N, C-alpha and C positions, 0 to 999 in steps of 0.2 A: 480066586483062581489066577495063577500067574499066566501071563501070555507067553507064548513060545519065545518071542524076541527078548522078553525080560528074563526068562530062564537062561537063555544063551548068554546074555550080558552078565548076569550074576555068576554063572559058571566060569566065564572068561576072567573074572577077577582072580581066580586061583592061578591062572597062567601068567599074570602080570608080574613084572619085576617089582622089587621093593620101591624103586624110584617111581615107576608108573603108579603104584598104589598111593605113594605120598602126593604125587601130582593130582590124582583123582580126589584124594582127601581134601587137598587145598581148594580144588574147584567146588567140591560138594559143601564144605563147611566154612570156607572163607579164611582158613588159617591152617598152618601146618599141623600134622598130627602130633599129639603129645609125645615127648621123648619117652622111650622105653615101652611104647605100646607094641604089643606083639603083632606079627603079621596076621595071625589068625583073627585077633580082635579087630584089626583094621579092616580086614576083608569082610567080616560080619557086619561091622558098622556101615561100610559102604553098600553092602547088599541091602541092609535095612533101609538106608537112605534112598536107594533106587526103588525099592518097593513102595515107600511112602510117596515118592514123586509120581510113580506110575499109577498107584492104586488108591492113594490118599491115606492120611494118618488118622489118628484119633482126633475127634473134634475137641476143641478146648474145654467145652462144658463136660464132656465125658471124661477127659483126662482129670479135670478137677474133682469130679465125682469119685473116680477111682482112687485118687490120692487121699480124699477126705473120708470116704465111706467104704468103698469096695475092698480095699486091701488093708484097712485099718484094724480089722478084727484079728486078734492074735489068740492062739490057743490059750485057754484059761480065762479068756475075756479081758486080758490086759491090752491096753493101747498106749501109744505115745502121742505127743501133741501133734506131730505131723502125719500121724496115721501110717507110718511106714513100718511094715512088719520086720521083726528081727530076721537077719539074713540078707536084707536089702543092702546093696553096695552102691555108694555114691562116689563118683570120680569127678574131680575138678582139677584142671590144670591151673597152677599158680606159679608165676615167674619161671615158666618153662619146665616145671616138674609136676607130674601127675600125683595128686593127693587122693588117696583112697580111704574112705570112711565107711565103716561097717555099722549098720544098725544092730544093736544088741538089746536084750530085754531091759537092761537098766540104763540105756542111753545110746551114746554114739562112741565108737572106738576108733581112734586115730593115733598112730605113732605109739602104740602100746599103752595108751591112756584112755580111760573112759570119761566122757563129758556128759553133762546133764542135758545140753541143748546143742543144736547145730550152730547157733550163734557163738557158743563158747568154742566150738571147734574152729569156726571161721576166724575168730579172734586169735586163737593159738597159731593158726597157719599164717595169718597176715600181720598180726601185731596191732591191728586196728579194729574198731567196732564194726560189725557187719550184721545185717539180718541174715541169719543162717539159711533161710529158705531162698532168699535172693542170691546169696553167694553160691549155693549149689544148684541154682537154676530151677528150683521147684516153684518159684513165684517171681513174677516180674516186679522190677523196682517200682515202687509207688502204687502197686496193684493190690 
């Protein structure tokens, strides 16, 4: 249940200028918003961050469970290695550009190409080897 103060704060995001939203983003996430992010998405992300800070977010153990078990079952019984269902969208900023990857039944779609793994997508984006789960923030480095 949202507190009245939190509701007012979240509603006030809609009245803020783009500059104010960018400043709020920088304070909340420690870096500027990705180029090309819509005002609507920026407002939603900031509102979500405010809710997490006020009410708490998912516990790491629950988040891991959801990623590995809860959302991994796909219609027809098919799953992929990361247990992300088709339709999931991953966004990663790389060199100032937001990269959007869609999970599809046969892999991961980026830049009109389908890849078998997130690591292959990360390599296509960066030109170097990456653990795809780490690159997209689904797993901590070394974890």
